[in-house]
C-alpha positions as CSV (number, residue, x, y, z in Angstrom):
1,M,171.7,-22.0,-140.6
2,K,170.9,-24.9,-138.2
3,F,173.5,-27.6,-137.4
4,T,173.9,-30.5,-135.0
5,T,176.8,-32.8,-134.2
6,E,176.8,-36.5,-133.3
7,R,179.8,-38.4,-132.2
8,L,180.4,-41.6,-134.2
9,P,182.9,-44.5,-133.7
10,D,186.4,-44.3,-135.0
11,C,186.9,-40.7,-134.2
12,M,184.2,-39.4,-136.6
13,V,181.6,-36.8,-136.0
14,K,178.4,-36.4,-138.0
15,L,177.8,-32.7,-138.7
16,T,174.3,-32.1,-139.9
17,V,173.7,-28.7,-141.6
18,E,170.3,-27.3,-142.7
19,V,170.5,-24.2,-144.8
20,E,167.8,-21.5,-144.6
21,P,165.4,-21.7,-147.6
22,K,166.1,-18.0,-148.5
23,R,169.8,-18.7,-149.0
24,V,169.1,-21.8,-150.9
25,Q,166.6,-20.0,-153.3
26,K,169.1,-17.2,-153.8
27,S,171.8,-19.7,-154.8
28,L,169.4,-21.7,-156.9
29,R,168.5,-18.6,-158.9
30,R,172.2,-17.8,-159.4
31,V,172.8,-21.4,-160.6
32,A,169.7,-21.3,-162.9
33,Q,170.9,-18.0,-164.5
34,K,174.3,-19.6,-165.2
35,V,172.7,-22.6,-166.7
36,A,170.4,-20.4,-168.8
37,R,173.4,-18.5,-170.2
38,Q,175.2,-21.7,-171.1
39,T,172.2,-23.6,-172.6
40,R,170.0,-22.8,-175.6
41,I,166.4,-23.0,-174.5
42,P,163.8,-22.7,-177.3
43,G,161.7,-19.5,-177.1
44,F,164.2,-17.6,-174.9
45,R,167.3,-15.6,-175.5
46,P,170.5,-16.8,-173.7
47,G,170.2,-16.1,-170.0
48,K,166.6,-14.9,-170.1
49,A,164.7,-18.1,-169.4
50,P,162.8,-17.8,-166.1
51,L,163.6,-20.0,-163.1
52,K,160.5,-22.2,-163.5
53,V,161.4,-23.1,-167.0
54,I,165.0,-24.0,-166.0
55,V,163.7,-26.1,-163.1
56,R,161.2,-27.9,-165.4
57,R,163.8,-28.6,-168.0
58,F,166.7,-29.8,-165.8
59,G,164.9,-30.9,-162.6
60,Q,164.9,-29.4,-159.1
61,E,167.3,-31.9,-157.5
62,A,169.9,-31.6,-160.3
63,L,170.0,-27.8,-159.9
64,L,170.1,-28.1,-156.1
65,Q,173.0,-30.6,-156.4
66,Q,174.8,-27.9,-158.3
67,V,174.0,-25.5,-155.6
68,V,175.6,-27.9,-153.1
69,D,178.6,-28.4,-155.3
70,E,179.2,-24.6,-155.5
71,N,178.4,-23.7,-151.9
72,G,178.8,-26.9,-149.8
73,Q,182.4,-26.1,-148.7
74,D,181.6,-22.6,-147.7
75,W,178.5,-23.7,-145.7
76,Y,180.6,-26.5,-144.1
77,E,183.2,-24.0,-142.9
78,E,180.5,-21.6,-141.7
79,A,179.0,-24.4,-139.6
80,L,182.4,-25.4,-138.2
81,E,182.9,-21.9,-136.8
82,G,179.8,-22.6,-134.6
83,T,181.2,-25.8,-133.2
84,E,184.4,-26.9,-131.3
85,L,185.3,-29.4,-134.0
86,E,188.8,-29.4,-135.3
87,P,188.8,-31.6,-138.5
88,Y,191.7,-34.1,-138.8
89,G,191.2,-34.5,-142.5
90,Q,188.8,-34.0,-145.4
91,A,185.1,-34.4,-144.5
92,Q,182.8,-36.6,-146.6
93,L,179.6,-34.8,-147.8
94,E,176.2,-36.4,-148.3
95,V,172.9,-34.7,-149.1
96,S,170.2,-36.0,-146.7
97,S,167.4,-33.9,-148.1
98,Y,167.0,-31.3,-150.9
99,E,163.8,-29.7,-149.5
100,P,164.7,-28.5,-147.0
101,L,168.4,-28.6,-148.0
102,V,170.1,-30.8,-145.3
103,M,173.7,-31.9,-145.7
104,T,175.6,-34.4,-143.6
105,F,179.3,-34.0,-143.2
106,N,181.2,-37.0,-141.8
107,V,184.2,-35.2,-140.1
108,P,187.3,-37.0,-139.0
109,V,188.6,-35.7,-135.7
110,E,191.8,-36.1,-133.7
111,P,192.7,-39.7,-132.7
112,V,192.5,-40.7,-129.1
113,V,195.4,-42.7,-127.6
114,E,195.6,-44.0,-124.0
115,L,199.0,-45.6,-123.5
116,G,198.3,-47.2,-120.2
117,E,201.1,-48.4,-118.0
118,Y,203.7,-48.4,-120.8
119,H,206.6,-48.1,-118.3
120,D,205.9,-51.7,-117.3
121,I,206.8,-53.0,-120.8
122,R,209.7,-55.5,-120.6
123,L,211.3,-57.4,-123.4
124,E,214.3,-59.7,-123.2
125,W,217.4,-58.4,-125.1
126,E,220.0,-60.9,-126.1
127,E,223.3,-59.5,-127.6
128,P,223.6,-61.2,-131.1
129,T,226.8,-63.1,-132.0
130,V,228.4,-64.1,-135.3
131,S,229.7,-67.7,-135.5
132,D,233.0,-68.7,-137.2
133,E,230.9,-70.7,-139.6
134,A,228.9,-67.6,-140.7
135,V,232.2,-65.8,-141.4
136,E,233.5,-68.6,-143.5
137,D,230.3,-68.9,-145.4
138,E,230.4,-65.2,-146.2
139,L,234.1,-65.5,-147.3
140,A,233.2,-68.4,-149.6
141,R,230.3,-66.3,-151.1
142,R,232.7,-63.4,-151.8
143,Q,235.3,-65.9,-153.1
144,Q,232.7,-67.1,-155.6
145,E,232.1,-63.5,-156.8
146,H,235.7,-63.5,-158.1
147,A,235.2,-66.7,-160.1
148,T,235.8,-66.4,-163.9
149,L,234.4,-68.3,-166.8
150,E,237.2,-70.3,-168.6
151,P,237.0,-72.6,-171.6
152,Q,237.1,-76.3,-170.9
153,D,237.3,-79.5,-173.1
154,H,235.5,-82.0,-170.8
155,P,232.0,-83.2,-171.5
156,A,229.2,-80.9,-170.2
157,E,228.2,-81.1,-166.6
158,L,225.4,-79.4,-164.7
159,E,226.2,-75.7,-163.9
160,D,228.5,-75.4,-166.9
161,M,227.9,-72.7,-169.4
162,V,227.5,-74.0,-172.9
163,T,227.0,-72.3,-176.3
164,L,224.3,-74.2,-178.3
165,D,222.3,-74.2,-181.5
166,V,218.8,-75.6,-180.6
167,Q,215.9,-76.5,-182.9
168,G,212.7,-77.8,-181.3
169,Y,209.7,-79.3,-183.1
170,I,206.2,-80.4,-182.2
171,G,205.2,-82.4,-185.2
172,D,206.1,-80.3,-188.2
173,E,205.9,-77.0,-186.3
174,Q,209.1,-75.4,-185.1
175,V,208.7,-74.1,-181.6
176,V,212.4,-73.4,-180.6
177,D,215.1,-71.8,-182.8
178,L,218.2,-70.7,-181.0
179,E,221.6,-70.0,-182.6
180,K,224.8,-69.8,-180.6
181,R,222.8,-69.2,-177.4
182,A,224.8,-69.2,-174.1
183,V,223.0,-71.5,-171.7
184,T,223.8,-72.4,-168.1
185,L,222.9,-76.0,-167.4
186,N,220.8,-75.3,-164.3
187,P,218.3,-78.1,-163.6
188,D,216.0,-75.6,-161.9
189,I,215.5,-73.6,-165.1
190,D,212.7,-75.0,-167.2
191,Y,213.7,-73.2,-170.5
192,P,213.0,-74.3,-173.1
193,V,211.3,-77.1,-171.2
194,A,211.9,-79.0,-167.9
195,G,214.7,-81.6,-168.2
196,F,216.6,-79.8,-171.0
197,A,219.7,-79.2,-168.9
198,E,220.0,-82.9,-168.0
199,K,219.8,-83.9,-171.6
200,I,222.9,-81.8,-172.5
201,V,225.0,-83.4,-169.8
202,G,227.8,-85.5,-171.4
203,L,227.8,-83.6,-174.7
204,S,231.2,-82.4,-175.9
205,A,232.2,-79.4,-178.0
206,E,231.2,-79.7,-181.7
207,E,229.0,-82.7,-181.0
208,D,225.3,-83.1,-181.9
209,R,222.5,-84.7,-180.0
210,E,218.8,-85.4,-180.6
211,F,216.2,-86.2,-177.9
212,T,212.6,-85.7,-177.0
213,L,210.9,-84.0,-174.0
214,T,207.3,-83.4,-173.1
215,Y,205.8,-80.0,-172.3
216,P,203.8,-79.9,-169.0
217,E,200.1,-80.1,-169.1
218,D,199.9,-76.6,-167.4
219,H,202.2,-74.9,-169.9
220,P,201.0,-71.3,-170.6
221,N,200.9,-72.1,-174.4
222,A,197.8,-74.3,-174.6
223,A,198.9,-75.5,-178.1
224,W,202.1,-77.0,-176.6
225,A,200.7,-78.3,-173.3
226,G,201.2,-82.0,-172.9
227,K,202.8,-82.3,-176.3
228,E,206.1,-84.2,-177.0
229,A,208.8,-82.1,-178.7
230,R,211.8,-83.3,-180.7
231,F,215.0,-81.3,-180.1
232,Q,218.2,-81.1,-182.3
233,V,221.2,-79.7,-180.5
234,H,224.7,-78.7,-181.6
235,M,227.2,-77.6,-178.9
236,H,229.8,-75.1,-180.0
237,S,231.8,-74.6,-176.8
238,L,231.8,-75.1,-173.0
239,K,233.0,-72.9,-170.2
240,T,233.2,-73.5,-166.4
241,W,233.3,-71.2,-163.5
242,V,236.8,-71.4,-161.9
243,T,237.0,-70.1,-158.4
244,P,240.4,-68.7,-157.2
245,E,242.1,-69.9,-154.0
246,L,241.1,-68.3,-150.8
247,D,244.4,-66.8,-149.9
248,D,246.4,-63.5,-149.3
249,E,246.4,-62.8,-153.1
250,L,242.6,-62.9,-153.3
251,A,242.4,-60.7,-150.2
252,K,244.5,-58.1,-151.9
253,T,242.2,-58.3,-155.0
254,A,239.0,-58.1,-152.9
255,G,240.0,-54.9,-151.0
256,D,242.5,-53.0,-149.1
257,F,243.9,-56.0,-147.3
258,E,247.4,-57.4,-147.0
259,T,246.4,-60.8,-145.7
260,L,243.5,-63.2,-145.7
261,E,243.3,-62.8,-141.9
262,E,242.8,-59.0,-142.3
263,W,240.0,-59.7,-144.8
264,R,238.5,-62.3,-142.5
265,A,238.5,-59.8,-139.6
266,S,236.8,-57.2,-141.8
267,V,234.1,-59.6,-142.9
268,R,233.5,-60.5,-139.2
269,E,233.1,-56.9,-138.3
270,E,230.7,-56.3,-141.2
271,L,228.6,-59.3,-140.2
272,E,228.6,-58.2,-136.5
273,T,227.3,-54.8,-137.5
274,Q,224.6,-56.2,-139.8
275,T,223.6,-58.8,-137.2
276,L,223.4,-56.1,-134.5
277,N,221.3,-53.8,-136.7
278,R,218.9,-56.6,-137.6
279,A,218.5,-57.5,-133.9
280,E,218.0,-53.9,-132.9
281,Q,215.4,-53.4,-135.6
282,E,213.5,-56.6,-134.6
283,Y,213.7,-55.6,-130.9
284,T,212.4,-52.1,-131.8
285,N,209.5,-53.6,-133.8
286,N,208.6,-55.9,-130.9
287,A,208.7,-53.0,-128.5
288,V,206.3,-50.9,-130.7
289,E,204.0,-53.9,-131.0
290,A,204.0,-54.2,-127.2
291,L,203.3,-50.5,-126.8
292,V,200.3,-50.8,-129.2
293,E,199.0,-54.0,-127.7
294,Q,198.5,-52.4,-124.2
295,A,197.3,-49.1,-125.5
296,Q,193.7,-48.0,-126.4
297,I,193.8,-46.4,-129.8
298,E,190.9,-44.9,-131.7
299,F,191.4,-43.1,-135.0
300,P,189.6,-42.2,-138.3
301,T,189.9,-44.9,-140.9
302,V,190.9,-42.2,-143.5
303,L,194.4,-42.4,-141.9
304,I,194.7,-46.0,-143.2
305,E,193.8,-44.8,-146.7
306,Q,196.5,-42.1,-146.5
307,E,199.1,-44.5,-145.2
308,M,198.3,-46.9,-148.1
309,D,198.9,-44.1,-150.5
310,Q,202.2,-43.2,-148.7
311,M,203.3,-46.8,-148.9
312,L,202.6,-46.9,-152.6
313,Q,204.8,-43.8,-153.1
314,E,207.6,-45.4,-151.1
315,I,207.4,-48.6,-153.0
316,D,207.4,-46.8,-156.3
317,Q,210.5,-44.7,-155.3
318,S,212.3,-47.9,-154.2
319,L,211.5,-49.7,-157.4
320,K,212.6,-46.7,-159.5
321,Q,216.0,-46.8,-157.8
322,R,216.3,-50.3,-159.3
323,G,215.3,-49.0,-162.7
324,L,211.8,-50.5,-162.6
325,G,209.0,-48.4,-161.1
326,L,205.6,-49.5,-159.7
327,E,203.7,-49.4,-163.0
328,N,206.2,-51.8,-164.6
329,Y,206.3,-54.0,-161.6
330,L,202.5,-54.3,-161.7
331,V,202.6,-55.2,-165.4
332,M,205.2,-57.9,-164.8
333,T,203.3,-59.4,-161.9
334,G,199.9,-59.2,-163.6
335,Q,198.3,-57.1,-160.8
336,S,196.1,-54.1,-160.9
337,K,197.1,-51.0,-158.9
338,E,193.8,-51.2,-156.9
339,K,194.4,-54.8,-155.9
340,Y,198.0,-54.3,-155.0
341,R,197.0,-51.2,-152.9
342,E,194.4,-53.2,-151.1
343,S,197.0,-55.8,-150.2
344,L,198.8,-53.1,-148.2
345,R,195.8,-52.4,-145.9
346,E,196.7,-54.7,-143.0
347,Q,200.3,-53.4,-142.9
348,A,199.1,-49.8,-143.2
349,H,196.7,-50.3,-140.3
350,K,199.6,-51.6,-138.2
351,R,201.8,-48.6,-139.2
352,V,199.1,-46.1,-138.3
353,K,198.6,-47.6,-134.9
354,G,202.4,-47.7,-134.3
355,N,202.8,-44.1,-135.4
356,L,200.0,-42.8,-133.2
357,A,201.3,-44.7,-130.2
358,L,204.8,-43.2,-130.7
359,G,203.2,-39.8,-131.1
360,A,201.4,-40.2,-127.7
361,L,204.7,-41.4,-126.2
362,I,206.4,-38.2,-127.4
363,K,203.8,-36.1,-125.6
364,A,203.8,-38.3,-122.5
365,E,207.5,-38.1,-122.1
366,N,207.6,-34.4,-123.2
367,L,210.3,-35.3,-125.7
368,Q,211.7,-32.2,-127.5
369,V,214.3,-31.4,-130.2
370,S,216.4,-28.3,-130.2
371,E,217.0,-26.2,-133.3
372,K,220.7,-27.1,-133.1
373,E,219.9,-30.8,-133.2
374,I,217.8,-30.1,-136.4
375,D,220.7,-28.2,-137.9
376,D,223.2,-31.0,-137.1
377,E,220.9,-33.6,-138.6
378,I,220.5,-31.6,-141.8
379,E,224.2,-31.2,-142.1
380,Q,224.8,-34.9,-141.7
381,I,222.2,-35.5,-144.5
382,L,223.8,-33.0,-146.7
383,E,227.3,-34.4,-146.2
384,S,226.0,-37.8,-147.3
385,L,224.8,-36.3,-150.6
386,G,228.2,-35.3,-151.7
387,D,228.4,-33.0,-154.7
388,S,224.7,-32.3,-154.8
389,A,224.6,-31.0,-151.2
390,D,225.0,-27.3,-152.2
391,D,222.1,-27.6,-154.6
392,L,219.8,-29.0,-151.9
393,R,220.9,-26.8,-149.0
394,Q,218.2,-24.2,-149.7
395,L,215.5,-27.0,-149.9
396,F,216.5,-28.2,-146.4
397,S,216.3,-24.7,-145.0
398,A,212.6,-24.5,-145.8
399,E,210.2,-24.7,-142.9
400,A,208.6,-27.9,-144.2
401,A,211.9,-29.7,-144.5
402,R,212.9,-28.6,-141.0
403,N,209.5,-29.8,-139.6
404,S,210.0,-33.1,-141.3
405,T,213.5,-33.4,-139.8
406,R,212.1,-32.5,-136.4
407,G,209.5,-35.2,-136.7
408,N,212.1,-37.8,-137.6
409,L,214.3,-36.9,-134.7
410,L,211.3,-37.0,-132.3
411,T,210.4,-40.4,-133.6
412,R,213.9,-41.6,-133.1
413,A,214.0,-40.2,-129.6
414,A,210.6,-42.0,-128.8
415,L,212.0,-45.3,-130.1
416,D,215.2,-44.9,-128.0
417,T,213.0,-44.2,-125.0
418,L,210.8,-47.1,-125.6
419,K,213.7,-49.5,-126.1
420,A,215.3,-48.2,-122.8
421,I,212.0,-48.9,-121.0
422,A,211.7,-52.4,-122.5
423,K,215.3,-53.2,-121.4
424,G,214.7,-51.9,-117.9
425,E,217.3,-49.2,-118.5
426,Y,215.1,-46.1,-118.6
427,Q,216.1,-43.2,-116.5
428,P,213.5,-40.4,-116.3
429,P,215.0,-37.0,-116.9
430,P,215.6,-35.0,-113.7
431,P,212.7,-32.5,-112.9
432,P,213.5,-28.9,-113.6
433,E,214.9,-27.0,-110.7
434,P,212.2,-24.9,-109.0
435,K,212.6,-21.2,-109.5
436,E,213.5,-19.3,-106.3
437,E,210.5,-17.4,-105.1
438,T,211.0,-13.6,-104.6
439,T,209.0,-11.9,-101.9
440,A,207.8,-8.3,-102.1
441,E,210.4,-7.3,-99.5
442,D,213.2,-8.9,-101.5
443,K,212.1,-7.1,-104.6
444,A,211.9,-3.8,-102.8
445,E,215.4,-4.3,-101.3
446,K,216.9,-5.2,-104.7
447,E,215.4,-2.1,-106.3
448,S,216.7,0.1,-103.5
449,A,220.2,-1.4,-103.9
450,N,220.1,-0.7,-107.6
451,S,219.0,2.8,-107.0
452,E,221.9,3.5,-104.5
453,E,224.3,2.1,-107.1
454,G,222.9,4.5,-109.7
455,K,223.5,7.5,-107.4
456,E,227.1,6.5,-106.8
């Protein structure tokens, strides 16, 4: 077997393999025999047709392609043993020539990352604050969550909830038929058509009203687009959202608070935590971007494809937690999976470069994680799972789960180190203490002393 290697851009190596004709012919005869057994060939018993007949019937290249399909992986691995290549992923195979049989494998190899002077990265950090106005806005939002719908006898106003019978007609065709339908009079909602909510304003319970509205020219139903519709409406009842007073009583209802001031203090604490977390995350993202910008990073593009697939899985899992799932989401938004996946390419490229830069930082700083730290992290995860912790404990004890936890902890340590560098707070770990050198005389003296102690 002959083979050559050629370095390509983006951490790819072209491995060209030429297989000896004798080995190819041997494999070709074996393939031909298999084909002969599986195919009825006039004039020959199953498996007895000679090679020339099989080649003439099916074609030399088709049979050689089957030879490649059956032996390509073995020949690839054999060629790898004669090189110093360490594949970083699945190689792509192309047949350059069938006679002689020459195969080309495009082999992804380990990414190359040069971080540069990353200790010079500096980013300004400003401690976030929460204003009194933000606290009051959040209290008002939570106050609104406790609002209740209560019957009213005043004429309808925008944002009221009304119960209606609605019949709508375009000419003689009925296009809307609603019976006792609860409708919120929101001017931003275009159902059944834009302007409907405003037409109901002023109507009282058990009153009727007729009016006309025109469907827009770009309405999805072409038969209705631009057409005037006649509506007949009867209002049964009306309810309004009534918001309780913001006082001590509401605070007791909202949570474990005795007074409004306790609730206000709790809301402030929550907002401060959320604001700090957002600021920290933004700062971390900016620090990673700064690390990537001043680094030289080369990697096989297959990593982007893998990251896109990983992102699809993460999105699917997130949507399923909300009872939706990726497939249903794509149907609702009218997108194909291929188009949606492609929309993730730029973000995936960014994530790959960030992950590679952080991996290089872990090596450069010699960051390590102890087995105890892994155990402690797993225990924290299990504690958060509640009753299902015991069922999952064995899963987390598997080597793959421990390695995943180790990777997460190392990434966290790298991010903490990077943020400390960017803030100018980084303190390199102290160098290990040098081991005391022992001379031959010291060793002999120690052995002699031990020997004397043994005699005593």
